[in-house]
DOROFI-914614 format. One record per residue (C-alpha): residue in three letters; x, y, z; residue number from 1. Coordinates in pm, whole numbers. Last residue first. Layout:
DOROFI-914614
> ala,X,Y,Z,NUM
...
***
This chain:
DOROFI-914614
> pro,14916,15201,6143,736
> lys,14656,15201,6424,735
> leu,14402,15467,6326,734
> thr,14100,15558,6538,733
> leu,13836,15741,6337,732
> thr,13662,16058,6451,731
> thr,13334,16189,6314,730
> pro,13191,16536,6254,729
> pro,12814,16582,6214,728
> leu,12707,16610,5848,727
> cys,12740,16932,5649,726
> val,12469,17035,5404,725
> lys,12411,17187,5060,724
> asp,12717,17129,4842,723
> ser,12785,16807,5032,722
> cys,12974,16796,5358,721
> ala,13184,16546,5553,720
> gln,13351,16650,5875,719
> leu,13665,16462,5966,718
> thr,13876,16390,6275,717
> leu,14155,16133,6243,716
> ser,14288,15979,6562,715
> leu,14628,15817,6599,714
> ser,14771,15526,6796,713
> pro,15119,15408,6709,712
> lys,15197,15037,6770,711
> val,15437,14991,7058,710
> tyr,15798,14896,6986,709
> asp,16018,14871,7293,708
> lys,16270,15148,7362,707
> ser,16012,15424,7399,706
> arg,16002,15772,7242,705
> gln,15952,15672,6880,704
> ser,15950,15969,6643,703
> leu,15676,16003,6386,702
> ser,15665,16178,6048,701
> leu,15317,16228,5908,700
> lys,15186,16270,5553,699
> ile,14823,16350,5469,698
> ser,14704,16233,5128,697
> val,14385,16350,4954,696
> gln,14185,16200,4669,695
> asp,13847,16338,4552,694
> lys,13782,16663,4739,693
> tyr,13944,16852,5027,692
> ile,13794,17186,5129,691
> ser,13878,17550,5208,690
> ile,13578,17779,5245,689
> lys,13445,18065,5035,688
> asp,13197,18297,5197,687
> lys,12818,18306,5177,686
> ser,12788,17950,5307,685
> phe,12516,17681,5280,684
> gly,12520,17662,4901,683
> leu,12893,17625,4868,682
> lys,13171,17858,4761,681
> ala,13494,17666,4711,680
> leu,13862,17720,4779,679
> lys,14069,17405,4740,678
> gly,14275,17291,5036,677
> lys,14653,17273,5052,676
> pro,14775,16930,5147,675
> tyr,14848,16854,5512,674
> ser,15203,16771,5618,673
> ala,15241,16674,5983,672
> lys,15592,16669,6129,671
> thr,15750,16550,6452,670
> ile,15445,16356,6570,669
> thr,15576,16209,6895,668
> trp,15533,15850,7006,667
> his,15549,15624,7314,666
> glu,15400,15827,7599,665
> val,15222,16067,7363,664
> asp,14988,15789,7255,663
> met,14672,15942,7105,662
> asn,14854,16159,6851,661
> asn,14607,16375,6662,660
> val,14527,16399,6290,659
> lys,14309,16685,6170,658
> thr,14047,16766,5911,657
> ala,13900,17091,6039,656
> ile,13553,17118,6187,655
> leu,13353,17410,6052,654
> ser,13210,17683,6275,653
> asp,13541,17871,6284,652
> gln,13540,17927,5910,651
> leu,13857,17929,5700,650
> pro,13861,17547,5652,649
> gln,14225,17511,5766,648
> asn,14299,17136,5777,647
> ser,14055,17105,5489,646
> asn,13685,17048,5535,645
> val,13566,16725,5384,644
> his,13404,16670,5044,643
> trp,13105,16488,4900,642
> leu,12937,16430,4565,641
> pro,13249,16272,4411,640
> asn,13272,16015,4697,639
> leu,13600,16072,4876,638
> asp,13925,15874,4886,637
> leu,14143,15976,5179,636
> asn,14502,15856,5216,635
> ile,14679,15872,5551,634
> ala,15053,15828,5489,633
> ile,15281,15743,5780,632
> glu,15656,15785,5817,631
> asn,15837,15587,6083,630
> asn,16155,15561,5875,629
> lys,15992,15395,5574,628
> leu,15620,15404,5497,627
> thr,15325,15268,5693,626
> gln,15007,15325,5496,625
> thr,14666,15415,5640,624
> gln,14372,15400,5401,623
> val,14059,15603,5468,622
> arg,13756,15561,5241,621
> ile,13490,15831,5258,620
> arg,13131,15794,5135,619
> gly,13126,15438,5268,618
> gln,12845,15482,5517,617
> tyr,12983,15813,5654,616
> ala,13332,15686,5730,615
> tyr,13524,15385,5607,614
> gln,13841,15212,5720,613
> val,14139,15051,5547,612
> asn,14450,14973,5751,611
> ala,14226,14809,6008,610
> ile,14077,14873,6349,609
> glu,13706,14888,6275,608
> thr,13510,15126,6492,607
> phe,13341,15134,6832,606
> thr,13025,14933,6893,605
> ala,12999,14765,6553,604
> asn,13369,14684,6521,603
> asn,13386,14555,6880,602
> phe,13070,14354,6812,601
> gly,13243,14193,6513,600
> leu,13536,14095,6735,599
> ile,13291,13960,6994,598
> phe,13107,13752,6732,597
> ser,13430,13600,6607,596
> ser,13550,13540,6964,595
> tyr,13243,13339,7063,594
> ser,13367,13046,7272,593
> tyr,13508,13238,7571,592
> pro,13192,13455,7585,591
> asp,13006,13163,7748,590
> gln,12676,13265,7911,589
> ser,12661,13610,7756,588
> ile,12746,13467,7413,587
> asp,12473,13202,7442,586
> ala,12212,13462,7540,585
> ser,12334,13693,7263,584
> phe,12299,13428,6991,583
> ala,11973,13529,6823,582
> gly,12026,13893,6918,581
> leu,12351,13907,6724,580
> leu,12171,13795,6410,579
> gln,11885,14038,6460,578
> lys,12131,14323,6517,577
> ala,12327,14227,6204,576
> arg,12004,14212,6002,575
> gln,11922,14569,6104,574
> ile,12282,14673,6036,573
> phe,12258,14537,5683,572
> ala,11909,14667,5608,571
> pro,12020,15027,5666,570
> glu,12181,15056,5317,569
> ala,12416,15357,5298,568
> thr,12714,15138,5217,567
> arg,13066,15071,5345,566
> asn,13017,15093,5722,565
> asn,12692,14893,5711,564
> leu,12867,14642,5488,563
> lys,13134,14599,5755,562
> val,12871,14524,6021,561
> leu,12702,14272,5791,560
> val,13034,14103,5716,559
> gln,13128,14077,6085,558
> tyr,12789,13918,6159,557
> ala,12841,13673,5873,556
> ile,13179,13582,6025,555
> gly,13013,13509,6360,554
> asn,12736,13311,6190,553
> ala,13001,13105,6010,552
> ser,13178,13047,6341,551
> pro,13551,13049,6279,550
> ile,13737,12732,6179,549
> ala,13887,12485,6424,548
> gly,13599,12584,6649,547
> asp,13423,12913,6698,546
> tyr,13069,12921,6835,545
> ser,12744,12976,6645,544
> glu,12704,12721,6369,543
> lys,12328,12683,6334,542
> tyr,12133,12357,6316,541
> arg,11776,12421,6200,540
> ala,11795,12178,5907,539
> asn,11831,11870,6128,538
> leu,11916,11624,5853,537
> tyr,11757,11339,5651,536
> lys,11634,11587,5387,535
> asn,11655,11929,5549,534
> asn,11863,12089,5275,533
> asn,11884,12459,5357,532
> thr,12212,12411,5539,531
> met,12399,12564,5832,530
> asn,12100,12772,5933,529
> tyr,12155,13146,5967,528
> gly,12026,13337,6268,527
> phe,11669,13438,6337,526
> gln,11411,13238,6533,525
> glu,11119,13247,6289,524
> lys,11270,13379,5965,523
> asp,11571,13147,5988,522
> trp,11804,13285,5721,521
> phe,11967,13017,5503,520
> lys,11861,13044,5140,519
> glu,11714,13392,5097,518
> asn,11949,13566,5339,517
> met,12253,13396,5189,516
> thr,12135,13505,4845,515
> asn,12120,13867,4962,514
> val,12457,13830,5134,513
> leu,12618,13690,4819,512
> gln,12473,13970,4606,511
> val,12599,14231,4854,510
> thr,12947,14080,4842,509
> arg,12942,14076,4463,508
> asn,12847,14444,4461,507
> leu,13135,14525,4696,506
> trp,13368,14331,4468,505
> ile,13239,14515,4159,504
> lys,13307,14842,4339,503
> glu,13680,14822,4284,502
> his,13844,14982,4590,501
> thr,14134,14743,4529,500
> gln,14237,14632,4878,499
> asp,13914,14713,5062,498
> phe,13713,14555,4781,497
> val,13932,14245,4793,496
> ser,13880,14223,5171,495
> leu,13506,14255,5113,494
> tyr,13525,13965,4867,493
> ala,13686,13748,5133,492
> asn,13416,13827,5389,491
> ala,13147,13740,5134,490
> leu,13333,13417,5054,489
> tyr,13347,13317,5420,488
> ala,12975,13378,5471,487
> tyr,12862,13213,5146,486
> asp,13075,12902,5199,485
> glu,12966,12864,5562,484
> phe,12600,12880,5454,483
> leu,12648,12569,5241,482
> ala,12744,12551,4874,481
> asn,12580,12289,4654,480
> thr,12791,11978,4609,479
> glu,13029,11932,4314,478
> leu,13235,12132,4064,477
> lys,13482,11937,3849,476
> ser,13835,12077,3808,475
> asn,13994,11758,3946,474
> ile,13782,11801,4256,473
> ser,13607,12134,4306,472
> val,13398,12186,4616,471
> arg,13123,12402,4763,470
> tyr,12922,12510,4461,469
> leu,12731,12835,4406,468
> gln,12435,12806,4171,467
> asn,12343,13101,3949,466
> asn,12433,12905,3633,465
> lys,12778,12835,3775,464
> asn,12929,13012,4074,463
> phe,13245,12821,4168,462
> ser,13416,13007,3881,461
> glu,13414,13324,4093,460
> leu,13659,13138,4316,459
> tyr,13924,13189,4047,458
> asn,13887,13567,4060,457
> ala,13933,13569,4436,456
> leu,14232,13336,4403,455
> ala,14396,13566,4149,454
> leu,14345,13863,4382,453
> gly,14503,13677,4674,452
> ala,14791,13545,4464,451
> asp,14866,13892,4326,450
> thr,14865,14042,4675,449
> tyr,15092,13765,4803,448
> lys,15333,13802,4510,447
> glu,15329,14180,4550,446
> glu,15513,14166,4881,445
> ser,15505,14500,5066,444
> phe,15513,14310,5399,443
> val,15198,14467,5542,442
> glu,15016,14501,5210,441
> gly,15094,14161,5064,440
> ala,15041,13998,5403,439
> glu,14698,14160,5426,438
> leu,14604,14039,5078,437
> leu,14725,13683,5133,436
> ser,14550,13641,5467,435
> pro,14230,13809,5346,434
> ile,14218,13562,5052,433
> met,14312,13240,5232,432
> leu,13984,13209,5424,431
> ala,13801,13199,5089,430
> asn,14002,12889,5003,429
> trp,13867,12720,5316,428
> ser,13510,12814,5223,427
> leu,13531,12705,4859,426
> leu,13697,12370,4917,425
> val,13951,12252,4660,424
> lys,13975,11878,4713,423
> asn,14322,11743,4639,422
> asp,14376,11564,4970,421
> thr,14753,11530,4961,420
> leu,14896,11199,5082,419
> pro,15211,11224,5292,418
> pro,15538,11233,5103,417
> glu,15769,10936,5042,416
> arg,16110,11082,5117,415
> lys,16304,11277,4854,414
> ile,16160,11605,4985,413
> arg,16333,11535,5316,412
> val,16683,11545,5169,411
> asn,16636,11892,5024,410
> tyr,16473,12002,5350,409
> leu,16776,11892,5552,408
> lys,17011,12099,5337,407
> ile,16765,12389,5343,406
> leu,16756,12380,5723,405
> leu,17133,12419,5745,404
> ala,17146,12721,5511,403
> asp,16841,12860,5692,402
> ile,17025,12859,6024,401
> gln,17327,13038,5881,400
> lys,17118,13319,5731,399
> tyr,16886,13308,6032,398
> asp,17157,13416,6274,397
> ala,17142,13783,6166,396
> val,16783,13807,6291,395
> asn,16901,13699,6634,394
> val,16799,13368,6787,393
> asp,16766,13366,7167,392
> asn,16389,13416,7134,391
> ile,16358,13082,6956,390
> asp,16487,12896,7257,389
> arg,16611,12542,7195,388
> phe,16458,12551,6848,387
> arg,16262,12245,6742,386
> ile,16307,11989,6465,385
> val,16106,11683,6570,384
> his,16318,11390,6675,383
> asn,16325,11014,6624,382
> gly,16280,10716,6856,381
> glu,15900,10728,6875,380
> phe,15894,11108,6890,379
> asp,16181,11250,7093,378
> thr,16209,11627,7137,377
> his,16277,11611,7513,376
> ser,16520,11323,7462,375
> ser,16771,11585,7351,374
> leu,16814,11713,6997,373
> asp,16710,12070,7074,372
> phe,16807,12308,6795,371
> trp,17025,12620,6799,370
> gln,17355,12490,6933,369
> asn,17297,12145,6784,368
> phe,17274,12296,6436,367
> arg,17605,12476,6490,366
> lys,17774,12150,6588,365
> phe,17603,11969,6301,364
> glu,17737,12225,6056,363
> asp,18090,12192,6192,362
> lys,18074,11814,6175,361
> asn,17919,11795,5826,360
> leu,17544,11795,5780,359
> val,17337,11539,5587,358
> arg,17477,11221,5743,357
> lys,17476,11384,6087,356
> ile,17105,11465,6052,355
> glu,17031,11102,5968,354
> ser,17233,10982,6270,353
> ile,17037,11216,6496,352
> ser,16714,11055,6380,351
> trp,16468,11280,6205,350
> val,16093,11349,6200,349
> phe,15869,11507,5933,348
> phe,15797,11237,5674,347
> thr,15754,10964,5935,346
> gly,15492,11163,6128,345
> glu,15235,10883,6152,344
> glu,15331,10552,5999,343
> gly,15224,10357,5689,342
> glu,15501,10493,5468,341
> ser,15341,10832,5519,340
> asp,15087,10946,5773,339
> ala,14967,11284,5902,338
> asp,14806,11357,5567,337
> thr,14807,11678,5366,336
> ala,14510,11911,5349,335
> ser,14246,12107,5155,334
> phe,14415,12178,4825,333
> phe,14444,12541,4717,332
> gly,14295,12712,4413,331
> gly,14500,12858,4129,330
> asn,14379,12635,3846,329
> ile,14684,12406,3851,328
> asp,14644,12327,4220,327
> gln,14821,12505,4505,326
> met,14922,12322,4824,325
> glu,15300,12286,4795,324
> lys,15453,12611,4675,323
> leu,15183,12869,4743,322
> val,15090,12707,5075,321
> tyr,15454,12678,5185,320
> asn,15522,13039,5084,319
> leu,15222,13148,5291,318
> thr,15358,12969,5596,317
> gln,15711,13096,5543,316
> gln,15578,13451,5508,315
> ala,15375,13442,5829,314
> ile,15656,13269,6020,313
> arg,15924,13518,5911,312
> arg,15705,13822,5974,311
> tyr,15629,13690,6321,310
> leu,15997,13633,6396,309
> pro,16082,13990,6293,308
> lys,15881,14138,6586,307
> his,15718,14458,6459,306
> thr,15483,14432,6761,305
> leu,15127,14501,6641,304
> gln,15187,14480,6268,303
> tyr,15385,14162,6329,302
> ala,15094,14025,6532,301
> arg,14864,14107,6242,300
> thr,15081,13905,6003,299
> tyr,15120,13625,6259,298
> val,14742,13592,6303,297
> leu,14679,13611,5928,296
> ser,14934,13335,5863,295
> leu,14762,13142,6141,294
> gln,14418,13166,5982,293
> ala,14505,13064,5629,292
> gln,14759,12797,5729,291
> asn,14515,12648,5979,290
> tyr,14234,12643,5720,289
> leu,14456,12464,5470,288
> met,14506,12171,5707,287
> lys,14836,12000,5777,286
> glu,14838,11650,5927,285
> phe,15113,11575,6179,284
> his,14921,11553,6505,283
> pro,15188,11754,6676,282
> ile,15462,11673,6925,281
> leu,15615,11990,7072,280
> trp,15342,12248,7132,279
> thr,15429,12234,7505,278
> asn,15094,12107,7641,277
> asp,15101,11785,7442,276
> thr,14923,11638,7137,275
> ser,14967,11963,6948,274
> tyr,14719,12052,6676,273
> arg,14664,12062,6300,272
> his,15021,12102,6180,271
> phe,15150,12443,6083,270
> gly,15326,12571,5774,269
> gly,15688,12597,5672,268
> gly,15900,12325,5516,267
> leu,16188,12284,5757,266
> thr,16054,12433,6081,265
> asp,15714,12267,6046,264
> tyr,15526,12435,6332,263
> phe,15365,12210,6594,262
> gly,15712,12064,6633,261
> gly,15906,12385,6600,260
> ser,15946,12711,6791,259
> ala,15665,12896,6611,258
> met,15394,12774,6850,257
> ile,15618,12878,7140,256
> asp,15659,13234,7016,255
> leu,15297,13279,6907,254
> thr,15161,13175,7246,253
> ala,15403,13386,7450,252
> thr,15344,13682,7218,251
> ile,14964,13685,7238,250
> ala,14923,13604,7607,249
> asn,15200,13851,7691,248
> leu,15028,14127,7494,247
> gln,14701,14071,7674,246
> glu,14868,14084,8016,245
> asp,15078,14387,7922,244
> asn,14789,14614,7830,243
> pro,14686,14793,7512,242
> asn,14323,14898,7460,241
> arg,14236,14924,7091,240
> lys,14533,14751,6929,239
> gln,14543,14499,7212,238
> glu,14172,14435,7157,237
> asp,14229,14342,6792,236
> ile,14525,14123,6883,235
> leu,14319,13949,7152,234
> leu,14032,13895,6908,233
> leu,14266,13752,6644,232
> leu,14418,13520,6905,231
> met,14076,13389,7007,230
> ser,13977,13328,6645,229
> glu,14305,13143,6588,228
> his,14238,12882,6853,227
> pro,14579,12714,6802,226
> phe,14462,12371,6922,225
> lys,14616,12202,7221,224
> pro,14548,11838,7302,223
> ala,14635,11919,7569,222
> glu,14502,12174,7817,221
> gly,14340,12515,7786,220
> phe,14453,12815,7585,219
> gly,14789,12874,7424,218
> gly,15122,12940,7589,217
> glu,15341,12694,7778,216
> met,15377,12827,8133,215
> glu,15114,13102,8136,214
> asp,14850,12873,7984,213
> phe,14570,13118,7902,212
> asn,14227,13006,8024,211
> ser,14178,13307,8250,210
> leu,14313,13530,7972,209
> leu,14042,13412,7734,208
> ala,13762,13461,7987,207
> gln,13905,13802,8075,206
> ile,13890,13905,7710,205
> ala,13529,13787,7683,204
> lys,13426,13972,7999,203
> pro,13612,14284,7878,202
> ile,13403,14272,7557,201
> ile,13070,14171,7714,200
> ser,13053,14506,7896,199
> lys,12977,14659,7555,198
> asp,12616,14548,7574,197
> ile,12442,14220,7499,196
> ser,12091,14143,7382,195
> ser,11833,13866,7370,194
> gln,11612,13710,7105,193
> thr,11517,13351,7178,192
> lys,11678,13057,7000,191
> ala,11570,12693,6971,190
> glu,11868,12476,6879,189
> ala,11867,12292,7211,188
> lys,11498,12213,7159,187
> asn,11581,12057,6822,186
> leu,11858,11850,6979,185
> ile,11630,11718,7253,184
> asn,11356,11635,7002,183
> asp,11598,11442,6780,182
> ile,11730,11244,7077,181
> glu,11373,11155,7177,180
> asn,11285,11053,6822,179
> ala,11589,10825,6803,178
> gln,11503,10671,7141,177
> asn,11145,10610,7031,176
> ile,11268,10441,6714,175
> val,11495,10211,6917,174
> ser,11208,10137,7156,173
> asp,10987,10042,6862,172
> lys,11258,9815,6717,171
> glu,11283,9604,7028,170
> asn,11350,9248,6906,169
> lys,11522,9278,6567,168
> trp,11656,9629,6603,167
> leu,11770,9554,6958,166
> thr,11953,9242,6841,165
> gln,12119,9433,6556,164
> ile,12224,9706,6799,163
> gln,12383,9454,7034,162
> ser,12570,9288,6747,161
> leu,12692,9622,6614,160
> ile,12825,9718,6956,159
> asp,13006,9385,7001,158
> leu,13152,9402,6651,157
> leu,13278,9755,6716,156
> gln,13430,9656,7050,155
> pro,13619,9365,6895,154
> lys,13737,9580,6598,153
> pro,13869,9875,6797,152
> phe,13622,10166,6817,151
> tyr,13692,10525,6712,150
> thr,13408,10774,6757,149
> gly,13060,10726,6897,148
> ala,12694,10755,6801,147
> phe,12366,10573,6864,146
> phe,11996,10653,6812,145
> ala,12024,10876,6506,144
> lys,11742,11020,6297,143
> gly,11809,11000,5922,142
> asp,11472,10867,5800,141
> pro,11614,10515,5748,140
> leu,11701,10518,6119,139
> ile,12054,10591,6232,138
> val,12365,10424,6366,137
> ala,12658,10658,6414,136
> asn,13034,10655,6366,135
> leu,13258,10961,6381,134
> pro,13615,10889,6275,133
> trp,13681,11141,6400,132
> gly,13584,11326,6714,131
> gly,13309,11365,6971,130
> ser,13246,11429,7338,129
> gly,12980,11427,7610,128
> asn,12890,11070,7518,127
> ile,12520,11078,7428,126
> leu,12472,11450,7361,125
> gln,12820,11494,7216,124
> ser,12769,11196,6988,123
> val,12430,11325,6874,122
> asn,12573,11670,6806,121
> met,12846,11506,6600,120
> tyr,12568,11337,6403,119
> thr,12420,11661,6273,118
> ala,12754,11840,6251,117
> asp,12900,11571,6022,116
> val,12601,11580,5789,115
> asp,12626,11960,5768,114
> pro,13004,11937,5727,113
> arg,12938,11758,5397,112
> ile,13245,11808,5176,111
> glu,13488,11830,5467,110
> arg,13303,11557,5656,109
> asp,13361,11304,5379,108
> val,13076,11061,5442,107
> lys,13058,10679,5420,106
> ile,12722,10500,5436,105
> ser,12654,10137,5532,104
> ile,12315,9967,5508,103
> phe,12300,9729,5800,102
> his,12241,9363,5898,101
> lys,12406,9148,5633,100
> asn,12656,9396,5488,99
> leu,12764,9512,5834,98
> phe,12820,9159,5961,97
> lys,13006,9049,5650,96
> ala,13220,9364,5654,95
> val,13329,9312,6013,94
> glu,13445,8959,5934,93
> val,13605,9064,5604,92
> asp,13825,9334,5758,91
> asp,13895,9642,5545,90
> phe,13639,9835,5749,89
> ser,13766,9707,6082,88
> glu,14136,9725,6164,87
> glu,14266,9896,5850,86
> glu,13974,10136,5824,85
> met,13983,10210,6194,84
> val,14351,10304,6175,83
> his,14302,10518,5865,82
> cys,14021,10711,6035,81
> trp,14250,10745,6334,80
> his,14507,10928,6119,79
> cys,14262,11165,5947,78
> thr,14405,11298,5619,77
> ala,14122,11180,5394,76
> tyr,13830,11281,5613,75
> gly,13585,11115,5847,74
> ile,13223,11007,5886,73
> ser,13085,10655,5926,72
> ile,12712,10589,5893,71
> phe,12560,10253,5984,70
> ile,12200,10259,5864,69
> pro,11927,10050,6024,68
> lys,11758,9788,5807,67
> asn,11400,9742,5687,66
> glu,11510,9620,5342,65
> ala,11306,9876,5147,64
> lys,11369,10152,5400,63
> ala,11744,10088,5409,62
> lys,11754,10070,5029,61
> asp,11575,10404,5001,60
> phe,11829,10560,5240,59
> ala,12123,10430,5039,58
> glu,11981,10529,4701,57
> asp,11877,10870,4831,56
> ser,12244,10942,4889,55
> phe,12517,10988,5148,54
> gly,12764,10766,4962,53
> tyr,12728,10390,4976,52
> trp,12962,10134,5129,51
> asn,12939,9758,5079,50
> val,13204,9676,5338,49
> pro,13468,9459,5165,48
> asn,13675,9778,5143,47
> his,13769,9863,4786,46
> ala,13610,10209,4758,45
> his,13728,10309,5107,44
> gln,14016,10536,5001,43
> leu,13784,10659,4725,42
> leu,13559,10809,4991,41
> tyr,13845,11008,5136,40
> pro,13973,11126,4798,39
> ser,13622,11252,4715,38
> ser,13538,11169,4351,37
> glu,13262,10913,4406,36
> leu,13159,10625,4178,35
> ile,13416,10390,4336,34
> leu,13228,10464,4661,33
> his,12961,10218,4547,32
> asn,13171,9914,4639,31
> val,13450,9719,4469,30
> phe,13609,9414,4628,29
> lys,13883,9179,4506,28
> ala,14114,9467,4415,27
> arg,14350,9395,4128,26
> gly,14716,9315,4195,25
> gln,14729,9043,3930,24
> lys,14741,8773,4199,23
> asp,14424,8910,4358,22
> leu,14419,9196,4607,21
> his,14246,9234,4944,20
> gln,14484,9445,5153,19
> thr,14314,9760,5031,18
> arg,14384,10101,4877,17
> pro,14342,10043,4504,16
> thr,14623,10197,4298,15
> tyr,14516,10381,3982,14
> asp,14797,10429,3730,13
> lys,14654,10169,3492,12
> gly,14319,10339,3442,11
> lys,14039,10454,3672,10
> asn,13791,10355,3401,9
> leu,13834,9990,3495,8
> tyr,13702,10062,3845,7
> ala,13404,10255,3705,6
> gln,13336,9958,3477,5
> glu,13341,9722,3774,4
> leu,13100,9946,3964,3
> glu,12858,9974,3672,2
> met,12872,9599,3609,1
***
């Protein structure tokens, strides 16, 4: 009765997703997923399989009935999850077998990545690979003895039949196998403290460049993922130590990714990955985390190169997110589907005849000059919209190009759109905040800054009664936050602090880190556990390497290093060293997979390369602004109890505040305007000296000496003093 009532409560507008309907269009089957709010779980609420959520009820039932558990993990916009549902889970024959011999659990991996990671590790151990849908068979205590991905119906039934026979006749051996797998995984998670030195940085960069595809851009072979963490590390290193090989890897990858196919030329935004080496035919789903990370990559690449294409792509991507992925409360939805009208990619591809119906002859002729409509761009008889050569397009051409693209876009929006997964995930939304704020600053676009600040304030609502939640669905908070949520949110709050200099955001970051330490820190082996809920799961699992999203431990390491630069609290750098030590052996063995850690190590070993930097444990904030006509402003904000020597401190023993040009090959400082210092008599000096206090702005005029744009490289030397003592001088590297 409870399930039927929940079905009735969905109302008249609710459409059950199943082939099993009665004459009135009502679903013949209703399972326990009707009680869930996850869009993915609700997709399966009318399968004939008697699904449960990941709950005590399901595990208790398995124990009581002495049955193994079949657990299937996916997400709402997963194409192959839809295929397996249609072939198997909405099939009565498969359902009868599962319902008789198993307890069946469905999991939304985006809400419970801890569950997904636990059984993904099993699949990778058994098969050497994993993916979605992820299907496992587990004991009633949560330990797995089988795992795999997509199976066609005949293969699935054969596997289930074999497992049922083993469970019936050789249950002890099945339990032993599950225990053995669990022991292997626990041993693999064991960490020993080690260390790395700065030689790891060139090793990591070389590992990336060795895997760079010189012909088609990106890293590795198809299917090709954007690997945003790797690109961010390369951009960071190019700012520090420029060389042509690094720069080529960055620009070649960003150019081809932006050419169309993997990038949605009409609507903006990126698809999840490319199925081929050329970034042409994507897997058509769009994930929020890709938009967040890639908009940041293109924004920083624009800062590095001043290439107009990168500004265009960053802004189009953010505009897409603001226009099509934002919910009424200000958060952002998690994804849109690859499928519409029952087929993958239908919403995004075009036949030549369709394009000709939208554009007149002259327009089509111009369109065909810029875009490739040959068999090369064919996808199942239609075409993706891809530039012939995006580097042949001049900035002036985009006015005509955009007029054509808008005409196609206005027709496309009338098509049946892909499903939108309306979950608002805390961690993925937190990734958006630095992207929006940096774009607002770099492109002088207040709408991005305003959106980033509004999002940060909105995410505060995920903390209710001192409990942080991971997801909001239809404005309802669900599921306790995981370590990933804390780490990403702390990093986001630091970006707000850097933007606004409002101390409340620094305090919130510290509070998050303190709670993170209490809930997730492994006191025995160090590092942060993915979850603190060990019921049915391997609680010691730690996210260490970067995947589709950055390593949560890597981001936490970056946060701890940044907090050390912004506060006078030594506990942060101590914890950062412990955290790095827990994963140093893994990083040394495979630096290719640990870009987030390496970027943080760069910041810890040298200095942060950002528009906002800090000196003397946060006592001095330095903001570098790029103005018009190659003019630079360096703004100092000093703690009221401290000052720095002016550009002419009047005593030879004191270090003057001074900006130097570190790249005389490409730039000349034609004018440097230092403010006049204030005369002050301090406790350590008999004579008056000239100082800067409170807020100070140094203005520079630069002249470019080279034809190609190379980011300026400046150094700022400071010496901070109180009324009684002067600290040793420090030098910051500035890359405006």
